C-alpha positions as CSV (number, residue, x, y, z in Angstrom):
1,X,-0.1,0.0,-0.2
2,X,2.8,2.7,0.7
3,X,5.7,3.7,-0.3
4,X,8.5,5.7,0.1
5,X,10.8,8.2,-3.1
6,X,14.2,7.8,-1.4
7,X,16.6,10.7,-1.6
8,X,20.1,10.5,-0.1
9,X,22.6,13.0,0.2
10,X,26.9,13.0,0.2
11,X,28.4,12.4,-3.5
12,X,30.1,10.1,-6.0
13,X,29.8,6.1,-4.9
14,X,28.7,7.5,-1.6
15,X,25.4,9.1,-2.8
16,X,24.8,5.9,-4.4
17,X,25.5,3.9,-1.4
18,X,23.2,5.7,1.0
19,X,20.5,5.6,-1.8
20,X,20.5,1.6,-1.7
21,X,21.2,1.5,2.1
22,X,17.6,3.7,2.7
23,X,16.2,1.4,0.2
24,X,17.4,-2.2,1.3
25,X,15.9,-0.7,5.2
26,X,12.4,0.8,3.7
27,X,12.4,-3.1,2.4
28,X,13.1,-4.4,5.9
29,X,11.0,-1.8,6.9
30,X,7.4,-3.1,5.1
31,X,7.1,-0.7,2.5
32,X,5.5,-2.1,-0.8
33,X,7.5,0.2,-3.0
34,X,10.2,2.5,-3.3
35,X,11.4,5.1,-6.4
36,X,13.5,7.8,-7.5
37,X,12.7,11.1,-9.2
38,X,14.1,13.3,-11.3
39,X,15.3,16.8,-12.4
40,X,17.8,18.4,-14.0
41,X,20.5,17.8,-12.7
42,X,19.4,13.5,-11.3
43,X,18.6,10.8,-13.8
44,X,15.7,9.1,-12.6
45,X,16.8,5.5,-13.8
46,X,21.1,4.9,-13.0
47,X,19.9,5.1,-9.6
48,X,16.7,2.5,-10.2
49,X,19.7,0.0,-11.1
50,X,21.5,0.5,-7.9
51,X,18.3,-0.1,-5.9
52,X,17.7,-3.6,-8.5
53,X,20.9,-4.5,-6.8
54,X,19.6,-3.4,-3.5
55,X,16.8,-5.4,-2.6
56,X,15.1,-8.2,-3.4
57,X,10.9,-8.0,-3.0
58,X,9.3,-3.6,-3.1
59,X,8.6,-2.6,-7.0
60,X,10.6,-0.1,-8.2
61,X,9.5,2.9,-9.8
62,X,10.5,6.3,-11.6
63,X,8.7,9.4,-10.0
64,X,8.6,10.5,-12.1
65,X,10.8,10.7,-15.0
66,X,10.2,13.1,-18.1
67,X,9.2,11.1,-21.1
68,X,10.4,14.0,-23.1
69,X,13.7,13.1,-22.0
70,X,14.4,10.0,-23.7
71,X,12.9,9.5,-27.1
72,X,10.6,6.1,-26.9
73,X,13.5,4.0,-28.3
74,X,16.1,4.8,-25.6
75,X,13.0,4.6,-23.1
76,X,12.5,1.1,-23.7
77,X,15.8,0.5,-23.6
78,X,16.7,1.4,-20.5
79,X,13.5,-0.3,-18.9
80,X,14.3,-3.7,-20.8
81,X,17.3,-3.9,-18.9
82,X,15.8,-2.3,-14.9
83,X,13.3,-5.2,-15.9
84,X,16.3,-7.5,-16.0
85,X,17.9,-6.2,-13.3
86,X,14.9,-6.3,-10.7
87,X,13.6,-9.6,-11.8
88,X,10.2,-7.7,-13.2
89,X,10.0,-5.8,-10.4
90,X,9.5,-2.3,-12.3
91,X,7.0,0.6,-12.9
92,X,8.0,3.0,-14.8
93,X,6.5,6.3,-14.0
94,X,6.7,9.1,-16.5
95,X,6.0,12.8,-17.0
96,X,5.9,16.4,-19.3
97,X,6.4,18.5,-16.7
98,X,5.3,22.0,-17.8
99,X,5.4,23.1,-21.1
100,X,7.9,25.5,-20.3
101,X,10.4,22.9,-18.6
102,X,9.6,21.0,-22.4
103,X,10.6,24.0,-24.1
104,X,13.5,25.1,-22.2
105,X,15.0,22.2,-19.7
106,X,14.7,19.4,-22.6
107,X,14.6,21.5,-26.2
108,X,10.8,20.4,-27.7
109,X,8.0,21.5,-27.9
110,X,5.6,22.4,-25.1
111,X,2.7,22.0,-27.2
112,X,0.6,19.3,-26.3
113,X,1.5,17.8,-23.8
114,X,-0.9,15.1,-22.8
115,X,-1.1,14.0,-27.0
116,X,2.5,14.0,-26.9
117,X,2.5,11.8,-23.3
118,X,-0.9,9.9,-25.2
119,X,1.4,8.9,-28.1
120,X,4.7,8.1,-26.5
121,X,2.8,5.1,-24.4
122,X,1.5,4.0,-28.0
123,X,5.1,3.5,-28.5
124,X,6.7,1.9,-26.1
125,X,3.9,-1.1,-26.2
126,X,5.3,-1.2,-29.6
127,X,8.6,-1.5,-28.4
128,X,8.4,-3.8,-25.2
129,X,7.1,-6.4,-28.2
130,X,9.9,-5.5,-29.7
131,X,11.0,-10.0,-29.4
132,X,7.9,-10.1,-31.9
133,X,9.5,-8.3,-34.4
134,X,9.5,-5.1,-36.5
135,X,8.5,-1.8,-35.5
136,X,6.3,0.3,-37.2
137,X,4.9,3.8,-36.1
138,X,4.2,7.2,-37.5
139,X,2.6,9.6,-35.6
140,X,2.5,13.5,-35.2
141,X,5.4,13.3,-32.3
142,X,7.7,9.9,-32.8
143,X,9.0,8.4,-36.3
144,X,10.1,5.0,-35.5
145,X,11.3,2.5,-38.4
146,X,12.8,-0.3,-36.0
147,X,13.6,-4.2,-37.9
148,X,16.0,-6.0,-34.9
149,X,19.8,-7.0,-37.0
150,X,19.4,-9.9,-33.8
151,X,17.5,-12.6,-31.7
152,X,15.3,-10.2,-29.2
153,X,14.7,-12.1,-26.2
154,X,11.2,-11.3,-24.1
155,X,11.6,-9.4,-21.1
156,X,11.1,-10.2,-17.7
157,X,7.0,-8.9,-18.0
158,X,4.8,-9.3,-20.1
159,X,3.3,-6.3,-20.5
160,X,5.7,-3.0,-18.5
161,X,3.4,-0.9,-16.1
162,X,3.6,2.2,-17.0
163,X,2.2,5.2,-14.6
164,X,1.6,8.4,-16.2
165,X,1.4,11.7,-14.0
166,X,-1.7,14.4,-14.6
167,X,-3.1,17.3,-13.2
168,X,-5.9,18.4,-15.7
169,X,-8.3,16.9,-17.4
170,X,-5.9,16.1,-20.3
171,X,-3.2,14.5,-18.8
172,X,-5.7,12.7,-16.7
173,X,-8.0,11.5,-19.8
174,X,-5.1,10.5,-21.1
175,X,-4.0,8.1,-18.3
176,X,-7.7,6.4,-18.2
177,X,-6.7,5.5,-21.9
178,X,-3.8,4.5,-22.3
179,X,-1.8,3.8,-18.7
180,X,-1.7,1.2,-16.2
181,X,-1.7,3.3,-14.0
182,X,-2.0,7.5,-12.4
183,X,0.4,9.3,-10.7
184,X,-1.3,11.9,-8.7
185,X,0.3,15.0,-7.8
186,X,1.5,16.1,-4.1
187,X,-1.2,19.2,-3.9
188,X,-3.6,16.0,-4.5
189,X,-6.4,16.4,-2.6
190,X,-10.3,13.8,-1.4
191,X,-11.9,17.0,-2.5
192,X,-10.0,17.3,-5.8
193,X,-9.9,12.9,-6.1
194,X,-13.8,12.8,-5.6
195,X,-14.2,15.4,-7.7
196,X,-12.2,16.2,-10.5
197,X,-9.5,12.7,-11.0
198,X,-12.3,10.3,-11.1
199,X,-14.9,11.1,-13.7
200,X,-11.8,12.8,-16.2
201,X,-10.2,9.0,-15.0
202,X,-13.4,7.6,-16.1
203,X,-14.1,10.0,-19.3
204,X,-10.7,7.7,-20.3
205,X,-11.1,4.5,-19.5
206,X,-14.8,4.6,-20.9
207,X,-12.3,5.6,-24.2
208,X,-11.0,2.9,-24.6
209,X,-13.5,0.5,-23.2
210,X,-11.4,-0.3,-19.5
211,X,-12.8,-0.6,-16.2
212,X,-11.8,1.3,-13.3
213,X,-9.5,-1.4,-12.2
214,X,-7.5,-0.8,-14.8
215,X,-6.0,1.8,-14.0
216,X,-3.8,2.0,-10.1
217,X,-4.4,5.8,-9.0
218,X,-0.9,6.4,-6.7
219,X,-1.8,10.2,-4.7
220,X,2.0,10.9,-3.1
221,X,1.5,12.4,0.3
222,X,4.7,15.3,1.0
223,X,5.0,14.2,5.4
224,X,7.8,17.3,7.2
225,X,8.3,15.0,10.4
226,X,9.7,16.7,13.2
227,X,9.2,17.0,17.0
228,X,8.1,20.7,17.0
229,X,4.9,20.1,14.9
230,X,4.8,23.9,14.6
231,X,8.1,23.9,12.2
232,X,7.0,20.6,10.5
233,X,3.5,22.6,9.6
234,X,5.8,26.1,8.4
235,X,8.3,23.5,6.2
236,X,5.2,22.3,4.8
237,X,3.1,25.5,4.8
238,X,6.4,26.7,2.8
239,X,6.5,23.9,-0.3
240,X,2.3,24.4,-0.8
241,X,3.2,27.9,-0.9
242,X,6.3,26.9,-3.9
243,X,2.8,25.0,-6.1
244,X,0.3,27.8,-4.8
245,X,2.1,29.9,-7.3
246,X,1.3,27.7,-10.6
247,X,-1.5,28.5,-12.5
248,X,-1.7,24.7,-12.8
249,X,-3.6,24.5,-9.2
250,X,-5.7,26.6,-10.2
251,X,-8.9,25.0,-10.0
252,X,-8.2,22.8,-7.6
253,X,-7.8,26.0,-4.8
254,X,-11.2,27.6,-6.4
255,X,-12.8,24.0,-6.0
256,X,-12.0,24.6,-1.9
257,X,-12.6,28.0,-1.8
258,X,-9.0,29.0,-2.1
259,X,-8.1,31.2,-4.3
260,X,-8.0,33.9,-1.9
261,X,-5.6,32.5,-0.6
262,X,-3.2,31.5,-3.2
263,X,-4.0,35.3,-5.2
264,X,-2.0,35.9,-1.5
265,X,0.7,33.8,-1.7
266,X,1.0,35.2,-5.3
267,X,1.0,38.6,-4.4
268,X,4.1,37.6,-1.6
269,X,6.0,35.1,-4.1
270,X,6.1,38.0,-6.7
271,X,7.1,40.3,-3.7
272,X,9.7,37.4,-2.7
273,X,8.5,36.9,0.5
274,X,8.6,33.8,2.2
275,X,8.3,34.5,5.0
276,X,5.1,36.0,3.8
277,X,4.3,32.7,1.0
278,X,4.0,30.4,4.5
279,X,2.1,32.7,6.9
280,X,-1.0,32.8,3.7
281,X,-1.6,28.9,3.0
282,X,-3.9,28.0,6.2
283,X,-4.3,25.2,8.3
284,X,-7.2,23.6,6.2
285,X,-4.7,24.0,3.2
286,X,-2.1,22.7,4.8
287,X,-4.6,19.6,6.3
288,X,-5.9,18.2,3.1
289,X,-2.3,18.0,1.4
290,X,-0.5,16.9,3.5
291,X,1.5,15.3,7.1
292,X,2.6,17.6,9.9
293,X,3.4,15.5,13.5
294,X,5.9,14.5,15.5
295,X,6.9,11.4,14.9
296,X,4.9,9.0,17.2
297,X,1.6,10.7,15.0
298,X,2.5,9.5,11.0
299,X,1.4,6.8,11.3
300,X,-2.3,7.5,11.4
301,X,-2.2,10.8,9.8
302,X,-1.1,9.1,7.0
303,X,-4.3,6.6,7.2
304,X,-6.3,9.1,6.9
305,X,-5.2,9.8,2.8
306,X,-4.4,6.3,2.4
307,X,-8.2,5.9,2.3
308,X,-7.6,7.7,-1.5
309,X,-5.6,5.9,-3.9
310,X,-4.3,2.4,-4.2
311,X,-0.7,3.1,-3.6
312,X,0.6,6.3,-1.8
313,X,4.2,7.5,-2.2
314,X,5.3,9.4,1.1
315,X,7.6,12.0,0.4
316,X,9.4,14.8,2.3
317,X,9.3,18.4,1.1
318,X,10.2,18.9,-1.8
319,X,11.4,22.3,-1.3
320,X,13.8,24.0,1.1
321,X,15.6,21.2,2.2
322,X,19.0,20.9,1.6
323,X,20.4,17.3,0.2
324,X,21.1,15.6,3.6
325,X,18.3,17.7,5.7
326,X,16.5,16.2,2.7
327,X,17.7,12.8,3.3
328,X,17.1,13.3,7.2
329,X,14.0,13.4,6.1
330,X,13.1,10.4,4.5
331,X,13.9,8.7,7.3
332,X,12.1,10.4,10.1
333,X,9.1,9.1,7.5
334,X,10.6,5.8,7.3
335,X,10.7,4.7,10.7
336,X,7.8,6.5,11.8
337,X,5.8,4.5,9.1
338,X,7.8,0.7,10.8
C-alpha cells in the first residue's frame, strides 16, 4: 500500500551507497515500493539500477521520469534493462513537466503535452514487444522504423506497468485511456480526487473500454516529521506555497474556495517574500494536502490520506531542504511508518 521516495546526500559513489541503504531499510520496514525522482541534474533510472541490486521484494519505480527526456527507443531499452535487473519489479512512471520545462529543459515543443504522452505510451507498448518482430510507427511526435538485426529476448514482465502523471483534465484522461496507473500530485486532496480526478479518469476509461480497476491511482503525500510540530507545519506550508504560485493548480484552489489565499501567496511570491508566502497558507490547506506531525503520530495521519488511493507514495517536502536534510527527513518518514 505504501511507497517511499528515496532521497540521499553525499557525492560520488557514497551518494549511491546511501541511496541503496535507505531502500534496503524501507524494504525491511515493510514498504511495498521505493521510488526515485528526476530533475535537471539527476536521473531517475541510474539510481534505480543501484536499488535493483540492493533490494529483493519491493517494486521499483520512477516518480517521475521525464517522458520527453529520452526517445521511445532509449526508454524501452532502459526499461528492459531495469526490468531484467530487478527481476520484473519495475514500474515506469512518466510525466512531461510543464510546457515551459519541455521547451527550456528538454528542447522540445511544449504543445499538446497530453497528446505527446499518449503517443509515447503507445510507442513504448509496441517497442516492449520488439522480440515479436519489427516495430513501425508514424505519429505526430514520434517516428520509429525498427527491424531487429539479431535475436531479442522477451522482457521479464510481459506487460510493462506504465504509470503517467496528471493534474488537469487532458492528462487525467490520457491515464484512463492508455496507462496502467495515474501518478497523482502532492497537491491532490480527497475532494479533488472525487470531483475531478476520478470523473476525468472515467472519461478516458470509457473511451478505451476499460474498467476502473485497470488503472491504479497513486498518491504522493508530502510528510514533514519533526519533534516540533509547528516547525513541521511551517515547512509543509512553505512547500504548498511554492506550488500554489503556479496557475497549474488554479482549479484545485478554486474547488476548495481557497483562491483568496492563493492570490495572497502569489502576491508574496512576486515580492519574493518567502515568509509571507508561508504565512498565507491556511491551516485547512496544510491538513488537506499533506501531513505535518511528530514521529509517533505519522502512521495514523498517513492512514487518513491512504483511503483515497491504491498506492500512496510518501515523500519529504520537495522544497527548502538541503540534501542532508532531505535524507534525514526521508529516514524520519521511514522509521515513523515502521
